[in-house]
C-alpha positions as CSV (number, residue, x, y, z in Angstrom):
1,M,106.4,107.0,74.5
2,V,104.2,107.0,77.6
3,G,106.1,105.6,80.8
4,L,105.0,104.2,83.8
5,A,104.8,107.4,85.8
6,E,102.7,109.2,83.3
7,L,100.2,106.5,82.4
8,L,99.7,106.2,86.3
9,E,99.1,109.6,86.4
10,A,96.8,109.7,83.4
11,N,95.0,106.5,84.5
12,G,95.0,107.1,88.4
13,F,95.6,103.2,88.8
14,L,96.9,100.3,86.4
15,V,95.9,96.9,85.8
16,I,98.5,94.2,85.5
17,D,98.4,91.2,83.7
18,G,98.1,87.6,85.4
19,A,99.8,84.4,85.8
20,M,102.6,83.2,83.1
21,G,103.9,80.3,84.4
22,T,100.6,78.3,84.7
23,E,99.2,79.6,81.5
24,L,102.1,78.2,79.7
25,F,101.5,74.7,81.0
26,A,98.3,75.0,79.8
27,A,99.8,76.1,76.5
28,G,101.8,72.7,76.6
29,L,105.0,73.8,78.5
30,T,106.3,70.3,80.3
31,A,107.6,70.5,84.0
32,G,111.3,70.7,84.1
33,D,111.8,72.2,80.9
34,P,113.0,76.1,80.9
35,P,109.9,78.2,80.2
36,E,112.5,81.1,78.8
37,L,113.6,78.9,75.6
38,W,110.0,79.6,74.2
39,N,110.6,82.5,73.2
40,L,112.7,81.5,70.5
41,D,110.8,78.2,69.9
42,H,107.1,78.9,70.5
43,P,107.0,82.8,70.3
44,D,103.5,82.7,69.0
45,R,102.3,80.8,72.2
46,I,103.6,83.6,74.3
47,R,102.5,85.9,72.1
48,A,98.8,84.7,72.3
49,I,99.1,84.9,76.4
50,H,100.2,88.7,76.6
51,Q,97.4,89.5,74.1
52,A,94.8,87.3,76.2
53,Y,96.1,89.9,79.0
54,V,96.0,92.9,77.0
55,D,92.2,92.0,75.8
56,A,91.5,91.3,79.4
57,G,92.0,94.9,80.1
58,S,96.0,94.6,81.5
59,D,98.0,97.9,81.0
60,I,101.4,96.3,82.0
61,V,102.3,92.9,80.4
62,L,105.2,91.1,82.2
63,T,107.6,89.1,79.9
64,N,108.4,85.5,79.7
65,S,111.7,85.9,81.6
66,F,111.6,85.2,85.2
67,G,114.1,82.5,85.3
68,G,116.2,84.8,82.8
69,N,119.3,84.9,84.9
70,R,122.2,83.0,84.1
71,H,122.0,81.2,87.5
72,R,118.7,79.6,87.0
73,L,119.6,78.9,82.9
74,K,122.7,77.2,83.9
75,L,120.3,74.2,85.0
76,H,119.6,73.8,81.3
77,S,122.9,74.5,80.1
78,L,121.5,78.1,78.6
79,E,123.7,80.3,80.6
80,G,125.6,81.6,77.6
81,R,122.0,82.6,76.0
82,V,121.2,85.3,78.2
83,P,121.2,88.0,76.3
84,E,119.2,86.6,73.4
85,L,116.4,84.8,75.6
86,N,115.8,88.1,77.1
87,A,116.2,90.0,74.4
88,A,113.3,87.6,72.6
89,A,111.1,88.0,75.6
90,A,110.8,91.8,75.7
91,S,110.5,91.7,71.8
92,I,107.5,89.8,71.9
93,G,106.1,91.9,74.6
94,R,106.9,94.7,72.8
95,E,105.0,93.5,69.7
96,V,102.0,93.2,71.4
97,A,101.8,96.1,73.1
98,D,102.5,98.2,70.3
99,A,99.6,96.6,68.3
100,A,97.0,97.8,71.2
101,D,94.8,100.5,70.6
102,R,95.8,102.2,74.2
103,P,99.3,102.5,76.1
104,V,100.5,99.1,77.4
105,L,103.8,98.6,78.8
106,V,106.0,95.8,78.7
107,A,107.8,95.0,82.2
108,G,111.2,92.8,82.0
109,S,110.4,90.0,84.6
110,M,113.2,89.4,86.6
111,G,113.0,86.5,89.3
112,P,115.6,85.6,91.9
113,T,118.8,83.6,91.4
114,G,117.8,80.7,93.2
115,E,121.1,80.9,94.9
116,L,121.9,82.4,98.1
117,I,124.2,85.7,98.9
118,E,127.1,85.3,101.1
119,P,127.4,84.7,104.1
120,L,124.3,82.3,103.8
121,G,125.7,81.1,100.6
122,A,128.3,81.1,97.9
123,L,127.0,83.7,95.8
124,T,128.9,87.1,96.0
125,A,126.7,90.4,96.0
126,A,129.1,91.2,93.0
127,E,128.4,88.3,91.2
128,A,124.6,88.7,91.7
129,Q,124.7,92.0,90.6
130,K,126.2,90.8,87.1
131,A,124.0,88.2,86.4
132,F,121.0,90.9,87.0
133,A,123.0,93.4,85.0
134,E,123.3,90.9,82.1
135,Q,119.3,89.9,82.4
136,A,118.6,94.1,82.3
137,A,120.7,94.6,79.7
138,G,118.7,92.0,77.6
139,L,115.5,93.0,78.7
140,T,116.3,96.6,77.5
141,D,117.5,95.7,74.2
142,G,114.4,93.7,73.4
143,G,112.2,97.0,74.3
144,A,111.2,96.6,77.9
145,D,109.8,99.6,79.3
146,I,110.2,98.7,82.9
147,L,112.5,95.8,84.9
148,W,110.4,94.3,87.2
149,L,112.3,92.5,90.3
150,E,109.6,89.8,91.6
151,T,109.3,87.2,94.2
152,M,111.9,88.4,96.1
153,S,112.5,87.4,99.8
154,A,116.0,88.5,100.7
155,L,117.0,92.1,100.8
156,P,120.5,91.7,99.7
157,E,119.6,90.2,96.7
158,V,116.9,92.8,96.1
159,E,119.7,95.1,96.4
160,A,122.1,93.5,94.2
161,G,119.3,93.4,91.5
162,V,118.5,97.2,91.6
163,L,122.3,98.0,91.6
164,G,123.1,95.5,88.7
165,A,120.0,96.7,86.8
166,R,120.5,100.5,87.1
167,S,124.3,99.5,85.9
168,T,123.1,99.0,82.5
169,S,119.6,100.2,82.1
170,G,117.9,103.5,82.4
171,L,114.4,101.8,82.8
172,P,112.4,102.6,85.8
173,I,112.9,99.4,88.3
174,V,109.7,98.1,90.6
175,V,110.4,95.4,93.2
176,T,107.8,92.8,94.6
177,L,108.6,90.1,97.5
178,S,106.7,87.3,98.3
179,F,105.2,87.0,101.4
180,D,104.6,83.7,103.3
181,T,104.1,82.5,106.9
182,A,102.8,85.0,109.1
183,G,102.9,87.9,106.5
184,R,106.9,87.7,106.1
185,T,109.1,86.8,103.5
186,M,110.9,83.3,103.4
187,M,113.6,85.1,104.7
188,G,112.0,86.9,107.7
189,I,111.3,90.4,105.9
190,T,108.0,91.8,106.9
191,G,106.0,94.5,104.5
192,E,107.1,97.6,106.9
193,D,110.7,96.3,106.6
194,A,110.1,96.2,102.6
195,G,108.1,99.5,102.2
196,A,111.0,101.4,104.2
197,L,114.2,99.7,102.9
198,L,113.1,99.9,99.3
199,A,112.2,103.4,99.4
200,E,115.4,104.1,100.4
201,L,116.8,102.5,97.3
202,G,114.9,104.8,95.1
203,V,113.0,102.8,93.4
204,D,109.7,103.2,91.1
205,G,107.4,101.0,92.8
206,I,106.8,98.4,95.6
207,G,104.9,95.6,96.4
208,A,104.0,91.8,96.5
209,N,103.3,89.2,94.4
210,C,102.7,85.2,94.6
211,G,102.7,84.7,98.4
212,A,101.0,81.9,100.6
213,N,97.8,83.3,100.8
214,L,95.3,86.4,99.3
215,A,94.9,87.2,103.5
216,D,99.0,88.0,103.6
217,T,99.7,89.0,100.2
218,E,96.8,91.7,101.1
219,A,98.2,92.7,104.5
220,A,101.8,93.2,103.6
221,V,100.9,95.6,100.9
222,V,98.9,97.4,103.4
223,A,102.1,97.3,105.1
224,I,104.4,98.4,102.2
225,H,101.9,101.2,101.6
226,S,102.1,102.7,104.9
227,A,106.2,102.7,105.1
228,C,107.2,103.5,101.5
229,G,105.9,107.0,101.3
230,D,104.3,108.5,97.6
231,I,105.9,105.3,95.8
232,P,103.1,103.4,93.8
233,V,102.4,100.3,95.7
234,V,101.9,96.9,93.4
235,S,99.9,93.8,94.2
236,K,100.0,91.0,92.1
237,A,98.8,87.7,94.2
238,N,98.2,84.3,93.6
239,A,94.7,83.2,92.6
240,G,94.1,81.7,95.9
241,I,95.8,78.4,97.0
242,P,96.3,75.1,95.0
243,V,94.1,72.3,95.5
244,W,93.1,69.2,94.2
245,K,90.3,69.0,92.5
246,G,90.0,65.3,91.0
247,A,93.3,64.4,89.0
248,E,93.7,68.3,88.6
249,L,95.6,70.9,90.7
250,E,93.6,74.0,90.6
251,Y,93.7,77.5,92.3
252,D,90.7,78.2,94.2
253,A,90.3,82.0,93.8
254,T,87.4,83.0,91.6
255,P,87.4,85.7,89.6
256,E,85.1,87.4,91.7
257,I,87.3,86.6,95.0
258,L,90.1,88.1,93.1
259,S,88.1,91.4,92.0
260,A,86.7,91.7,95.4
261,H,90.3,91.6,96.8
262,A,91.3,93.9,94.0
263,H,88.7,96.5,95.3
264,R,90.0,96.4,98.9
265,L,93.3,97.2,97.7
266,R,92.4,100.1,95.9
267,E,90.4,101.3,98.4
268,A,93.5,101.3,100.6
269,G,95.4,103.2,98.2
270,V,97.3,100.3,96.1
271,S,97.5,101.3,92.6
272,I,98.8,98.7,90.8
273,I,97.0,95.7,90.8
274,G,97.0,92.3,88.8
275,A,97.5,88.7,89.8
276,C,100.0,85.9,89.9
277,C,99.9,82.1,90.0
278,G,97.0,80.4,88.9
279,S,95.3,83.2,87.5
280,T,93.7,83.6,83.9
281,P,92.6,86.7,81.9
282,D,89.2,85.8,83.3
283,H,90.4,86.9,86.6
284,I,92.1,90.1,84.9
285,A,89.0,90.9,83.2
286,M,86.7,91.0,86.3
287,I,89.6,92.9,88.2
288,R,89.3,95.4,85.2
289,A,85.4,95.4,85.2
290,V,85.2,95.8,89.0
291,L,87.8,98.4,89.3
292,D,86.6,100.4,86.4
293,G,83.1,100.5,88.0
294,D,81.8,98.3,85.2
295,R,80.8,96.0,87.5
296,P,79.5,95.6,91.0
297,V,82.2,94.8,93.8
298,P,81.2,91.1,94.5
299,D,79.9,90.6,98.0
300,I,82.7,88.6,99.5
301,A,84.2,89.2,103.3
302,S,88.1,89.9,103.7
303,P,90.1,87.0,104.4
304,V,92.2,86.7,107.5
305,A,95.8,87.5,107.6
306,T,98.3,85.4,110.0
307,A,101.0,88.4,109.7
308,T,102.3,89.4,113.3
309,V,102.4,92.7,114.8
310,G,105.4,94.8,115.9
311,S,107.3,95.3,112.9
312,G,107.2,98.3,112.5
313,E,109.2,99.3,115.4
314,R,111.8,97.1,114.4
315,T,111.9,98.9,111.2
316,D,112.3,102.3,113.2
317,R,114.9,100.9,115.1
318,R,116.9,99.9,111.9
319,R,116.4,103.3,110.5
320,R,117.6,105.0,113.4
321,R,120.8,102.8,113.4
322,R,121.4,103.5,109.7
323,R,121.2,107.4,110.6
324,S,123.5,107.2,113.3
């Protein structure tokens, strides 16, 4: 079976899917309910979302398992069903991928624990590793091709996720962080920091997803690319920012805006591109068409990022301290 590295080498770049969460709400999920339970209760609706993204041109689909670790599932008294729910999530994606007329990869989505690791919180690094290991095992058993740690903000949790996943699975690991104000994660990590430090962990892909706005996500992935060497760089930005339109909250980036963003990233060397919150199969179809050259690049100006400068020097100092 073709893997991430082989498919990327064959295609030159890959298109990921778009949002899962906002698509689930559109399909009837109620706020506060656990999306992961739908893998058992409504697998047809999850399957339909995956299928729509494959039909739109996605080469990778992310499973409905973002909150599938025991700490997040504990909020719904589901912590004892981690293997079952994650295996079900991966198996649904596997079914859709295997039915496609081209290679499609299934990425097992693994979000944050929702807890702070010591000394900032009560969760130990060992406990975090164990939680990620348990989730990774379920996703692997269900047929995932990749383990995909996403929307991360703290490097200790990223490290726990990578080490935990490796302890129970031999699948490739991709890590994406969420960059917010001034081009940093909630815990202050810059794109240069992420690129350099995650490269040292030896992951198979590094990038950004979600985030406060397109501009800062775009700046972050360019910074990551400058610091991570030859490791493939990923971008999965939100469809702009949410705005109220009457009684409905909608994201303001059209398919044209996201496809122009995708084109800029591809020109900058980013090789795995999709979208996150608020995006739809229409956004992915437009990204696919523009990157394939089947549609002209929309004439849309680049947004202005709020990222600060000087982080590269800090990253160099950290590298020197680790080598000394």
